[in-house]
C-alpha positions, 0 to 999 in steps of 0.5 A: 345778309340782307341788302337794303337799297336806299332810294332817293326821291328827286325834288320836284322839278329835278326829273322835268325835261330841260327847256329847249334852247328856243324856250331859254332864248325866249326866257332871256328876251323876255327878262331883258324886256323886263329889265330894260323897259319895265324895271324902274321905268320911271326912275330919275335919271338926270341928263348930265352936262356935256364934257367941255374938254373937246377940241372945240370947246376947250378953245371957248372962254370961261363963261362960254365954256360953261354955257357949252356944257348945256348944249344937250339939254339946249337940243332937246328943248329945241326939238320940243319946240319944233315938235310943238310947232309941228303938232299945232300947225294946220290941225283941226284939234285943240292946240292947247292940248295937242301941244303939251302932249307932243312936248312933255315926253320929249322933255321928259327924256332929260329926267326919265328916259324910259318913262318918256318912251311909255308916255310917248306911246301912250300919247299917240293915240290921244293925239290921234283921237284929238286931231280929228284927221284920220289922214295919217294913222296911227302917227299924227305929224306931232306924235310922229315927230314926238315919238321919233325924237323920244326913240332917238334921245333914249337910245343915245342915253341907254343901250342898243339892246333898249333901242331895240325893244323900243323899236319892236314895241313900236312896230307892234303898236303901229300893226296893232292900231292899223289891224283895228281899223278898217279902210273906212276909218282912215285914208292911209297909214304911216306905220311903214315910214315910222319903222324905216326912219326910226330903224335907220336913226336907231341903227346910227345910234348903235354904231355910235354906241359900239364905236364909243365903247370900242374907243373907251376899250382901246383907250383903257387897254393902251392906258394899261399897256403904258402903265405896264410899260412904265413899270417894267422899265422901272423895274429894269432900271432898278435891276441895272442899278442894283447890278452896278451897286453890287459891283461897286460895293462888292469891289470895296468890300473885297479890298477892305477884307484883303487890307485887313487880313494883310495889315497884321503882316505889315507891323512887326510883332503886332499885339494880339489885340491888333491881330484880333481886331483885324481879324474881326474886320476881316470876318465882318467884311467877308460876311457882309460881302456874302450877304450882299451877293446873296441879296443883290445877286438875285437880280442878275440874269443867267446870262449876265456877266460882270464887266471886266472894266471898273464902272464909269465915273465922271472922269470918264465923261470926256470920252463919252462926250467924244463919242456923242460928237462922233454920233452928230451932236455938238456938245460942250462941257463946263465945270465949276467948283473944286473937283473932288473924288465923290462916292462911287455910287454918286459918280456912277449915277452922275455918269449915267444921268449925263449919258441918258440925257445926251442919248435923248438929245441925239434921239429927240433933237437930232442936229441940236447943240447941248451943254453939260454943266457939272457944278461941285458944291459944298453939299453935293454935285449939281448936274444941268444938261440942256439942248436946243431945239432940232434945226429945221434943216436936219436931215434925221427926224426926231423919234418919239419916246415914252419917257422911259429914260426920264424915268430911270434918271428919276430913279437914280436920283431918287435912290440917292435922295436927290433932286430932279427937274425935267422939261422943255425950255423956252426956245423949244429945247429940253433941260434936265437939272439934278442935284445929288447930296453928298455928306461933308467929310473931314480932313481925316475922311471921317 
């Protein structure tokens, strides 16, 4: 048997030696230069108006705030006027040409920033030729002010890498301009001062860029963390509600099953239809209880244990108020309407809402007084928990909170299709108002 060896010719370029890191670095640098200063160099990028939400601008009246939004444009226009004054004063050249040559690049930074840099570079030798004075070569006073202003504005409007490339090209032009003329053609050069001053300005702008980006990143992380914390608190509150509802509903379903099983034995010679009806009730109750435990039982943690005592209701509110008074909160209770037994879920949620509101009063307004109002109305239950401002002489300082208690209360109210408002009062206190609807029942309980 003859073996056939297949050889594959590598495509052109695959067998070439890999480029060295220096070549890759140089290629990347040239790509960055082309991307920052050559690609769409004269693209239209208008300068946006300034935000007026700062600590100072938000205090201005409406008309002044509108004018304050144009502050960056006004500053650039003022710099252009200053540049024109520097270019046209004490010069032997034609002022009508020198002024526009130094002003137009500065004004162009508001619409085409990168194009303004190239225009400033092109105007620099023209200004030098028209000035007729070689004492400040290659940057005449007007060109010096114009180019420095353009570098600053463009650096603010772009990014640090673009500013670095502009500074490098400025240095290259200055060195080439000096090398192209001998000592007989000029009295002195000012490329060094231009590079030093521009480097200091661009360094400050780069630091400002880095600080702003870091601040934006921290703000974004804080916002994301707050949202995650709020979402986690919401899930924890829903888990707690599900556990409590599981305990309440499971208890009542167990009672229904037991009573349905014992009911036939309380009647002498019950008819078969009655025994069958009670058996069906018991089977449905057991099935519902099993399904309830299967669905809601998954929210229990592994170390969660069902409470031995029954879930609290509004009847246990006096004990809660006594504990709160012992903790230092002066609280009073007022009940209006005919007190009646409410559904277990409403009783439990009302108790928890009052408990959380009083806990917030202890935490955020230590030493203040509070009032709990409970109103039994025809369509449901009304709650109002209000506390005054913390006294100035309080020994315990208020502790800041993230509003998770309010989130939990809203979740409970939303679960029962209720309504809730929470906010500060006119005297500096805090008020929580809740209405929990309860379906009306007839005398026979239907």
